[in-house]
N, C-alpha and C positions, 0 to 999 in steps of 0.2 A: 596648161590651165592653172588658175590660181585657186586657193582655198576659199570657200565661202567665208565671208567676213561678218563681223558683228561681235557680240559679247562672247567671251570664251565659253563654249558649250560643247558637251559631249556629242560625238557623232554616233549616238546609240538611241535607246528607246525614250520616248517622249515623257514618260512618267517621272523621269529623274532629270529633266532638262537635257535629255539626250534624244537622238533620233537614229533609227536604223536606215542606212542607205538602201535604196531600191535595188542596187546591184548586188545580187547574191549569186556568185558563180555556181552554176549547177554542178552537183557532185563534188564540190570542194571538200577538202579534208576537214575544214572547219565546220561545214554542215554536218558531216558524219560525227565529229566530236560533239557538236551541239546535241545531236540525237542521243548519243550515249549519256550525256550529262543530264538529259531531261527525264530519265527514268525516275519513278517515284521513290525508290528506296535509297535514301541518302543518309544512312546511319554512320556512326563513327567507324564502323568496320570498313566502309567504303574508302575512307581516307587511308586506312592501313593498306587496303587492296591497291589503291592508286600508287602508293609508294612501293609496295612489293612488286608491282608489275614492272617497275624499273630495275628490279633486282637489288634494291637497296632497302635498308631499314631506316626508320626515322626516330629521332629523339623527341618528337612532338608530344606534348602532354595533352591527354584527353581530359578536359574539364567538364564538370557537371554544370548545368545551368544554374543550380542553386549556389555553387561556389562562385560563379562570376557575378551573380546577383548580389552576393554578400561583398565581394571584392570591390564592386562599384557603388556600394551603398544603395542598392536597389535601383541602379541606373538613374540616380538623381540628376536633376537638371544642372546642379552646380558641379557635377562631375563630367559634364559634356565637353569634349574637346573639339568636336567638329561634326559636320553632316555632309553626306554626299549621296550619289546615286545608289550606292550599295546599302547605306544605312547610316547609323550613328556610331561615333567613336567616343568612348568614355574612359576616364582615368580610373584606374583601379590599383589595389595593393594586394600583393600575395607574398607569402613566405618564400624567401629566396632558395630555401632548401627543399621544403615539402611541396611548395606551390599551392598550399592551402590559403584561403583568403585571410588577410590580416587587417588590423585596424589601420585607418587612414593615418599616414605619417610614419608607419612602421613597415618593415619589410622592403620588398622591391616594388617600385612603381611600374605599372604596365599600361598599355593602351588596348582597350577591348572594343573590337568592332562588332556591332550587332546588326545583323541583316534585317532589313524591312521584310516582313512576312510576305507581302504582296509582290516582291521584286524577283521575278524569274531570272532576269538578267543578272541580278546580284547573286542569285543562287549559283549560277554557272561560274561567275567570277570567284565565288567563295571556294568552289572546288578547284579552280585553276590555281588560286593562291596556295592551297594546301599542296597541290601537285608540284608546284615549282619551289616555293619557299620551304617546303618540307625537305627538299633535297639540296637546295643551293645555299651555300654558306660563304659569305664574303664580307669583308669589312665595310664595303660600300653598298651592301644590301641590308635593309632593315630585317632584324631577326624575328622570325615567327616562333613563338614559344609554344603555342598549342592551339587547340580548337575545341569547340563544343558543338555537338550535333545530337540534340534531343528533340524528337518530334519536329515541330516547326521552328525550333530555336537553333539558329545557325550563327555561331560567333567565332571570331579569331582573336587570339591574344598575342600582342607584339611587344617588343621592347619599347619603352617609353622614350621619346625624343624630346627633351625638355625645351629646346628652342623652337619647336614647331616647324612650320613649312618655310621654304625659301620664298614662296609667294607672299606670306605675311611680312617677312622681313624686308622684302623689296618694295612692297606696295601699300602696306597698312599704315595709316596715319599714326604718327608717334612711335613707330617701331625704331629700335636701335639701328643707327646707321652702320652699315657694313663697309669696312675699309676696302681699298683696292686689293690688298694682299689677301684678305678674307674671301673676296669674290673670286679671285683666281684660284685659291685653294679649293673652293667649292666646285669650280669648273673642273679641276683635276680629279676630284673625288667622283663626280658624276661620270666623267670620261672613263675613269678606272672601272666603275661598276658596269658600264655598257660594254667596255672592252672584254671584261670577264664573261658576260653573257654571250657575246658574239664569238668568243673563242671556244666555247663548249662544243662537244660533239653534236649536241642537239641544236646548236646555232640558234639560241633563244633570242627572239626579237621582243623587246620590251613593249613597244607599240603605244605607250601612253606617257612619254616623257613630257613633263611640264613642271612649272615652278611649284605647284601645289603638291606634286608627288615627290619632291626632293625634301627630305626631312633633315633637321639639323640637331646634333647632340649639344651638350653643354659647352663644348669647345668649338662649335660651328663646323664639325666634321659632317660631311653630307652623305646621306644614304638614300638609295632608291626605295620607294615604298609602293604598295598597291600593284600587285602583279596579276590582277584579274583579267587583263587583256593580253598578257604575254602569250606567245605561242612559238612553236618550233619553226625555224626558217627552212628554206629550200634545201633539198638534199641531192646528191649526185650531180647530174648534168642539168638539173632544173635551175632556172634563173630567178624564180620567184614562187611564192605561194599565193593562191587566190583566196581572198577572204571577204567577209562582209566589211564594209568600211566603218571602223570605229576609231575613236581618238578625240582630239579636241581642236576646234577651230583655231587657226593661227599657229598651231604646232605641227599639224599633220602635213606630211610631204605631198606636194601637189599631184604627183603621178599616182600616188596611192589613193587619194581622194577621187581622182578621175577614173581609175581602172580597177581598184581593189587589189592590185598587184603589190604584194608586200615583200620587202627585202631588208637586210640589215641597214642598207643605206637610208631606209625610211627613218630609222632611229637617228642616223647621222644628221638628217635635216632637222629633226626635232631638237637635237643637241645644239645646232646652230642657232635656233630661235632662243633657247635658254641662255646661251652665251651672249646673245644680243641683249637679252633682258638684263643680264648681269652688268653689261657695259653701259647701257643706257638708262637703267632704272625705270623703263617703260614696259607696259604690258604687251603681250603678243598681239592683242587686239584691245582697243579701249579708247576712251574719249580724249586721252592725253596725247595721242598721236597727232601729227600735223593735219591730217585729213579727217580727224575725228574718228568715231567708231567705225566708219565705213572704210578706213584705211588700215591695213595690217602694219605691224611694226617692221616686218621684212620689206614690204613695199616702200615704206617711208625711208628706211635706213640704207637700202642697197645703193642708191646713187652716191652716198657718202663713203661707203665701205671701200669702194674701189679707188679712192683718191686719198693718199696719205695726208694731203694738205687740208682736206675737208673732214677727215674721219673724226677729229675731236669734236665736231659739232653734234655728234650723237651721244657723247659721254654724259653720264649722270651729273647734273649740275650740283647735286648735293655732295659730291666728292670734293668740291671746291678746288679742283685742279690738282689734288694730292694723289697723283699716280704717275707712273713712268710713261712718258709720251711714247717712247719706242715700244714699250710693252703693250700699250693700248693699241697702237698701230698693228702690232703683230697679232694680237688677239682678234682685232677686227678683220684682218686679212684671213685668219683661220675661219672665222664665222662665215665670211663670204664664200669660202670654198665648201663649207658644210651645206650652205644654202643654195648651191648650184641647182638650176632647174633640171638639168640632166643628171640622174643619180650616178651615172657612170663616172662622172668627174668629181664626185664627192669622195674625200679620203676615207679609208676605213677607220674605225674608232681606235685601233692600235696606233695608227699614224697621228690621229688627233691627240691622243694621250701623250705620245712622245713629244709632239710639238709643244704642248702645254707644260710638260715637265721640264723641257729645255728652257722655256720662258721663265718658269718658276726658279730654275737653278741658276739663271743669269743673275739673280739677286740684285737687280737694279733697284736702288733705293728710291722709293716714291718721293717725288719732290714737288714743291710748289711751282707751278708753271709760271713762266714769265707773264707779265700783265697782258701782252698781246695774245699769247696762246690761251690764257685763261678766258679772255673775252670770247674767243671762238668756242671754247669748251662749255660755255654756259647755256647751250641749247637755245641760242638766240633765234634760230629759225623755227623752233617748236617748243615754246616755253613749257616747262614742266608744271603741271597743275596737280594739286593734291588729289589723289584718287580716294574714293570712299572705302570705308572698312568693308572687308569681306570675311565671311566665315571660312575657316579652313575647310577646303573641299576634299573629296576623296582622292 
């Protein structure tokens, strides 16, 4: 079965452009987790308790609401970085040693995510973020610096990623064009982050990989952000975990959407979609695809991915043919494997990472394609149209 098509939208509650799937497996571990997270007392001590229950301590800073109010200049509109289902993200400044609020332009820049008070789903995701990012540290995961939990005020404080999201750089009008080498380096970074999560004893499944959740630092190094939907994978002889269906249209694996059965291979499928976006410069779903908004990027591209003679037709025309033809073919072949309808035939992320690193290590110099090849690569069968500006989503 295919994923529901249309504009990229969450598969969660409607108040934030999301919807909850009707399939909620009875007695699932996620239901039990949801029950425990819905208790009324969510003080800062609960965050400590969550981490202590793992037998670990955390270096997370507990901020007061007043501190974060001052750090963001009272959450002024000109400090707003983005908005999503969880809430709003603001730019703030804190002292890099004491973490006390500092004047704009001085100290350390941070991103402060502020929960919408009416968002129960966001509250659960807030706790999940603390639970995972409070413990997990990796160069390709966005660093969680601290949190605030005062009364109804629930906030998270992250390292600031100055280049914003991959989504904005790929699809926003007027954004700086990313070279082929930069795109492949981003793919390696994302694969490295997912490989780390999947290799943990807890076998963490990210579950919401998409271009807007890949953030870029000043040098275009990529990090995974927003762990509100992450969860532990199957253990022992179990093949999957049963969950409510959440994620984003166009990125979610078809078997997960159809059954609610979640495995690490669900993340592999989502990675295949992101890799396809890096290659084509087109959204997972959107009006710029050949069939318009009703056709997913995967459906449009798959016929070309399996044929080396046709694969250049999917390449982003804005690259102007300045990429390695063999490299593009190899990356497209890898994307096709990740997007296999049957999850059993998708490679594990460790294998995906190894393939991308090998491709990167080949150091094939990007070259201007011959005129005949360039003509094929200019998306003649699906002309690239400028997509409208979007605000950075969660």
